[in-house]
N, C-alpha and C positions, 0 to 999 in steps of 0.2 A: 403486191401491196396489200391486197385484201387479206391474204393469208397472214401477213405480219400483223395486221390489225387484230385479227381474231386471236392470234397468239398473245398479244398484249392484253386484251380483255380477259382472256383465260388466266393469265398471270395475276392480273389485278383481282379477279374473283377469288383466286386461291389465296392471295394475301389477305383479303377481307375475311375469308372463311377461317384462316388460321388465327387472325386477330380476334375474331368473335369466339372461337374455341378457347383461346387463352383468356379472354375476358370472362367467359362463363366459368371456367375453372378457377380463375382468381376469386370470383365472388363466392363460389362454393368453398374454396379453401379458407377464405377469410371468415365465413360464417359457420362452416361445418355442416350446416343444413339450411336450405333456402327453398322457398316455393317457386314453382315455374312462373307464377303470376308476378312475383317480385322480380325475377330475372327479366321478364317481359317489360316491366315498368322501368327498371334500371337501365336496360340496354336499348329501349326504344324499338325493339323488334317484335314481330307478330308471334303468336303462340306456336304456329307450325314451324317457324324458323328456329325458335328456342327448342322445340321438341326435337328437331333434327340434330341440333348441336349437342343437346344432352344425350341423344341416342348414340352419337359418335363417341362421346366421352365414356359412355357406359360400356360400349364395345371394347374400349381400351382398358377397362377396369378402373378408370379414374373417378367415376361417379356411380351412384346407385340411386334407385328411386324408392320412395316410401310414402306411406299414407300421410296426408297432411296433418300436422299437429295444431295448425292454426284454426281460428274460427272461420266458418264458411261465410263468404260474402256474396250476397246476391243469389240468383238462380243458376241452374245448370250444374255441370259436374264440378266437384271440388277440385281445387288445384292440387297437383301432385308435388310433393317435396323432392328436392334433389339433394342427395347426401354425398359427402366425400367418400370415395371408394378406396379400396386397398391396393390400387395398382401401381403405386410409386412411393418411395421413401427417401428421406435425406438423413444424413448423419451429422450430429452436432456435438462439438467438444468444447468444454470449458477448462482452460488451462489456468489454474490458480497457483498461488505461491505455496499453498499447503495441501493441494490435492488436485486430482484429475477427475473429470466427470464427462461421460459420453452418453448420448441417447440416440435411439432410432426413432424418427418422427415421421408419421404418415400425414396424408392430406387432412386438412382440417386442424392441423396442429396437435394431433393425437400422439402422445408419447407412448410408443409401443414397447420399448425396452430401455433399460438403463444399466450402466456399469460404472463403478467408481474405482479409483485406485490412488495410491500415494504418489507424490512427486518424487522422482528419483533424487537421491542425495546429490548435491552439487548443482542441480538445475541445468545439467548439460543438455543443450537443445537436441542433440542427436539422440540421446537416451530418452528424453521426453517424447520425441517423435515416435520412437519405438514403442513406448508405453501407450501412447494415444492410439496408434495403429492397432495394437493388440486388443485394446478395449473395444475399438470399432469392430474388429473381427468377432469379438465376443457377443456384441449385441446383434450381429447378423447371423449368429449360429443357427437360430431356429426360423429364419425367414424363408418364405416360399421362394425357391430359386428362380421362378419366373418373374418375380417382382424386381424391377430395376432400382438401383440407387442412383438418383438423378442429381444429387448434389452433396457436397461436404462443406461444412462451415466450422470455424473454430474462433473462440474468443480468447484473447490474451491480455494480460494487464500491462499494456505498454503502448507505445506510439507505433502505429502500423501504417505502412504505405499500402492502401487498399488495392491498387491496381495489380500488384503482384504478390501481396502477402508477405512483404519484407518488413520484419520488425526492426525499426530504427533504434528503439531504445525501450528496454523493459528493466528498469533499475532493480526492482524487487526480485527479479529472476537472475540478475547479473548478465542480461543479454544486451549486446550492442551489435547492430548490423547483422541480424540473423535471418537467413532466407527460410523461415519456418514453413511457409506454404510448400516450397519446393522439397524440403526435407520430408514432409508428410506425404506429398505426392509420390515420392520415390518408394515409400513403404506401402502405399495403397495400390499403386499400379493401375492397370486397366483404364488408363486415360483420365483418372481422377484429377481434378484441379481444385484443391481446397480453397475456399474463400475465407480470408482472415479479417478480423475486425477487433477494434478495441473493446474490452469487456463492458465498459460503461456506455459506449455508443450503442452497442448491441442490446444492452439492458434497457436503454431508453426506447428503442424500437420495439422490443418485446413487450414492455409495459403498455406502450401505445396501441399495439395491435391486439394483445390478448390478456393484459393485466389490469393494473389499477388505472391506467391511462386510456382505456377504451372510451372513445367518444370525446376525448380531450385533444385538441389540436396543438396546444402549446404546453410543453412540460419540460422540467429539468429532472433528470435522474442522477442521484448521487450514489457513488460506490465507495465504500470505505472499509472493506474487509481487512486489508493490510495497508495498502496505499490509499490514496484518495483520488477519485476521478469523477468526471461528470459527462453525461450524455444529454444532448438538447434536441428537442423536436419543436420546430416552428412551423405553423400553418400546416401541420400534418406531415411534414417532411424532416428528415434528419438534418441538423445544422452541422456541416462538416468543416466549414472554414476554407480559406483559400488553399491551404496545403493539406486539408483533410485531418487536421489535428485539433479542431475545436473541442473544448471540454477538458483539455489537459491542464487541470488546475492543481494537481498534486504538488507541484514545485513552484507555484506562484507564491511570492512572499506574503505572509499573513501577519506575523509578529516581528516588527523591527528589532533587530539584535536578539532574536529568539534562539531556540535551541539549534545546535549544529545539525544539519541534515546530511545524510549519506551522499547527497548529490554535491556537497561542498558549500551550499548556501546556508543561510540561517533563517529560521522562522517560517519554513515552508508549511503549507496546509498539512501535508502528509506527516510531518514531524510533530506538529502542534495538536492535530485533531484526528490523526489516523488511528488504526486499531491498536497499535502498540501504545500510543499515548493515552488512549482511553483506558486500556487495561491497567496501565501504570497509575492512572488517576483514581481508579476504583479499588486499587490494591489487589 
């Protein structure tokens, strides 16, 4: 019984350590650079514990240390800053109606490499998956082979079932019931499981974390490049809706008896105020 008890304590301690490591890394990733004293304050842990956690992450190449850029407070040694390290990257893809864009992104949100390309004629999902995978291989061409790719994400202009990356409907691409995450995974191999999301939803999260919405807990992001969509953040969290499709405003009726939309309805937001409508209005 005593042995089992010790095993349980050890397991709990390991869980706590992993949680704390993840929390430290999350703070560093979000800020890009943060002082140890700020980590101590945010996490409620003592300086030696923070130092040990930072040291573990540094050994993994996930953080680095640098001289503090902040004003020194009080007496004693100045606090050391913890910086995002080079030890992991993710791949991000933006599938648009008129183009493809891929980036290699490091910790701290640093874009390390970009590649763009045209959308294949016909918007065939298999061919687009081929093109996205090729662009991803291109941005990885000069990476240190010891640095792991820890995630892959892609934004698409359509209704996405988040749990498996299944595109239910992307009318401007002509897609209906397309398993795009699976198509991309087949081409990337090595156990990659791409995470898919609606472009406007991901845009809202991006602006909230690193763009115009930093420090704003409630925001609406409107996307109107070709179609019209919206992403919503409420109380600092994405508003997904019961089915995960909140923000799909492009085909909500806007003008009664308005212009005929390609979806079959009339007066949709997309038809009345989308990119094509704006271009036509300005000549």
